[in-house]
C-alpha positions in Angstrom: 88.5 123.8 100.1 84.7 124.4 99.4 82.1 121.7 100.1 81.7 120.7 96.3 85.3 120.0 95.5 85.5 118.4 99.0 83.2 116.2 98.3 84.2 115.0 94.9 87.7 114.6 96.6 85.9 112.5 99.1 84.3 110.2 96.3 87.9 108.7 95.3 86.5 107.4 92.2 83.5 106.0 93.5 79.9 106.5 92.4 77.3 108.1 95.1 75.5 105.3 95.9 78.5 103.5 97.2 79.3 105.7 99.9 77.8 104.9 103.5 80.2 107.5 105.4 80.7 111.1 104.5 83.2 113.2 106.2 83.2 117.3 105.1 84.5 118.5 108.6 86.4 122.4 108.1 85.3 122.8 104.7 83.5 125.7 103.3 79.8 125.7 103.1 78.2 128.3 99.9 77.0 131.5 101.8 76.0 129.1 104.8 74.0 126.5 103.1 74.8 122.9 101.9 76.1 122.8 98.3 77.0 119.5 96.3 75.4 116.9 98.3 72.7 115.1 96.2 69.8 112.7 97.1 72.2 109.9 94.9 74.2 109.3 98.2 70.9 106.8 98.8 73.1 104.5 101.0 74.5 107.0 103.3 74.5 106.3 106.7 76.8 108.7 108.3 77.3 112.5 107.4 79.5 114.9 109.3 79.2 118.6 108.6 81.6 119.8 111.7 82.5 123.6 111.3 81.6 124.4 107.8 79.5 127.4 108.6 76.3 126.7 108.3 73.7 128.7 109.2 70.9 126.5 107.3 70.2 123.0 106.4 67.6 124.0 103.5 69.6 122.3 100.9 69.9 119.2 102.2 68.7 116.5 100.3 66.4 113.3 101.0 68.6 110.7 102.9 66.4 108.0 103.6 69.6 105.8 105.1 71.0 108.7 107.1 71.0 107.2 110.7 73.7 110.0 112.1 74.2 113.6 111.5 77.2 115.8 113.0 76.2 119.6 112.8 78.5 121.1 115.8 80.5 124.1 115.5 78.3 126.0 113.2 75.7 129.1 113.4 72.0 126.8 113.2 69.8 128.9 114.6 66.1 127.2 113.5 64.5 125.5 110.2 65.0 122.0 111.9 61.9 120.8 110.5 64.2 120.2 107.2 65.4 117.4 109.2 62.6 115.5 110.1 61.2 116.0 106.2 64.6 115.1 104.9 65.9 112.2 107.0 62.8 110.3 108.3 65.3 107.4 109.8 67.9 109.6 111.8 68.7 108.0 115.1 71.3 110.3 116.1 71.9 114.1 116.0 74.6 116.4 117.2 73.9 120.2 117.4 76.2 121.4 119.9 78.0 124.7 119.8 75.2 126.2 117.7 72.8 129.2 117.9 69.9 127.5 119.5 68.5 129.3 122.1 64.8 128.5 122.6 63.5 124.8 123.4 60.6 125.8 120.6 63.0 125.4 118.0 63.4 121.8 119.0 59.8 121.2 118.4 59.8 119.8 114.7 62.3 117.3 115.9 59.2 115.8 117.5 58.2 113.9 114.1 61.7 112.2 114.3 60.3 109.1 115.6 63.6 107.0 115.2 65.6 109.7 117.1 67.5 108.5 120.3 70.4 110.5 121.0 70.7 114.6 120.7 73.5 116.7 121.7 72.9 120.7 122.3 75.9 121.0 124.4 77.3 124.7 123.9 73.9 125.8 122.6 72.2 128.7 124.8 69.1 126.6 125.4 71.1 124.5 127.6 71.2 127.8 129.9 67.0 127.3 130.5 65.6 126.6 133.9 64.6 122.8 133.3 66.3 122.1 130.0 66.8 118.6 130.5 63.2 117.9 131.9 61.6 120.2 128.9 63.3 118.3 126.2 62.7 114.9 127.4 59.4 115.9 127.6 59.1 117.7 124.1 61.0 114.7 122.7 59.8 111.5 124.4 61.6 109.6 122.0 65.1 110.4 123.1 67.4 107.7 125.1 70.2 110.2 125.6 70.3 114.0 125.8 73.9 115.5 125.9 75.0 112.1 126.3 73.1 111.2 129.4 69.8 109.6 129.9 66.9 110.8 132.5 68.6 109.3 135.3 71.8 110.9 134.3 73.5 107.7 133.3 76.1 108.1 130.5 75.6 106.6 127.1 77.5 103.6 126.5 80.0 103.1 123.3 77.7 101.0 121.5 75.1 103.5 121.3 77.3 105.4 119.1 77.1 104.9 115.3 74.6 102.6 114.1 73.4 100.8 111.2 69.5 100.1 110.2 69.4 96.8 112.5 70.9 99.2 115.4 74.4 97.5 115.1 77.6 99.6 115.1 78.4 98.7 111.6 81.8 99.6 112.3 81.7 96.8 114.8 80.9 94.3 112.5 83.5 95.0 110.4 86.1 94.9 113.2 84.7 91.2 114.3 84.8 89.9 111.1 88.4 91.0 110.8 88.9 89.8 114.6 87.2 86.1 113.1 89.4 86.0 110.5 92.5 86.8 112.8 91.1 83.4 115.2 91.0 81.6 112.4 94.4 82.0 111.2 95.3 81.7 114.5 93.7 78.3 115.0 95.3 77.2 111.6 98.6 78.0 112.7 98.1 76.4 116.1 97.1 73.4 114.2 99.7 73.4 112.2 102.4 74.0 115.2 100.5 70.9 116.6 101.1 68.8 113.7 104.8 69.7 113.5 105.2 68.6 117.0 103.8 65.2 116.4 106.2 65.3 113.5 109.2 65.9 115.7 108.0 63.1 118.2 107.5 60.7 115.5 110.9 61.3 114.5 112.5 61.1 117.9 110.7 57.8 118.2 111.8 56.8 114.6 115.4 57.7 115.9 115.2 56.1 119.1 114.2 52.5 117.4 116.8 53.0 114.7 119.5 53.4 117.3 118.5 50.0 119.0 118.3 48.2 115.9 121.8 49.6 114.9 123.2 48.6 118.3 121.8 45.4 118.0 123.0 44.7 114.7 126.8 45.6 116.0 126.3 43.4 118.6 125.7 40.2 116.2 128.4 41.9 114.3 130.6 41.4 116.6 129.3 38.5 118.2 129.7 37.0 114.4 133.0 38.5 114.0 134.3 36.8 117.6 133.2 33.5 116.2 134.9 33.7 112.9 138.3 34.9 114.2 138.1 32.7 117.2 137.4 30.0 114.4 140.6 31.3 112.3 142.8 31.3 115.5 142.2 28.1 116.0 142.8 26.6 112.5 146.1 28.4 112.6 147.0 27.1 115.6 146.7 23.6 114.6 148.7 24.3 111.6 151.6 25.7 113.4 151.5 22.7 115.7 151.5 20.1 112.8 154.3 22.2 111.1 156.1 21.8 114.5 155.8 18.2 114.8 156.8 17.8 111.3 159.7 19.9 111.6 160.7 17.8 114.5 160.3 14.4 113.2 162.5 15.4 109.8 165.0 16.7 112.4 165.0 13.0 114.3 165.3 11.3 111.0 168.0 13.3 109.7 170.0 12.7 113.2 169.0 8.9 112.9 170.4 8.9 109.1 173.6 10.5 110.6 174.1 7.9 113.2 173.6 5.3 111.0 176.2 6.7 109.2 178.9 7.1 111.9 178.3 3.4 113.0 178.9 2.2 109.3 182.0 4.1 109.2 183.0 2.9 112.5 182.4 -0.8 110.9 184.5 -0.2 107.7 187.5 1.2 110.2 187.2 -2.0 112.2 187.4 -4.3 109.1 190.5 -2.4 107.9 
């Protein structure tokens, strides 16, 4: 795919001014030059043109906000003065795997006052005697050369892609996502705590209900016992009265029977 079509594809229905990162790796340049990239990409901060067959950066448009430019594995041998002219705020430049042979070809980079990191790995210039000392002397604004500072200390991850404030804009977005996750986790924890409180309240209410129910049952049992006792006593009294009445009636009947027998005996005597 040629570079022009690749740029159109990468836009994804966006306007060039909406794009902050543009990756065109492994596409085909037009006769070793940049094609299709215009100054309309006014907010572009990161541009990657790795292994696209570039021999020159002369067609590079003015990109005032560009911070990081990846040009590794191309065939660039010079003409770096265009970078200083078109990319005044560049901080990270990767030229590894190109055809740079002499320290003098790097001299135009002196005008890039904000340049902090330069990568020339696998370029012939790295084979020169005192290569590192010479480059740091030529470009005093540099902090890192091929990933290491003057004291051979490796660059930290925080010295990667940066925005205008010197902060990794990818990290900023990740930070915002983490804050949202923390907020959601906090809300979930609060929600769980509320649920626990509700469960505790339910348990307490349940215990109180059980206690009240037990007391009610005892009172009901007591009342039932008293009522049953009273009813049983009344029934016993009625039974006793009925028995006494029956005995009385029996005695009266026996008395009358005896009286009749005595009268009968008297009548026989009179005869």
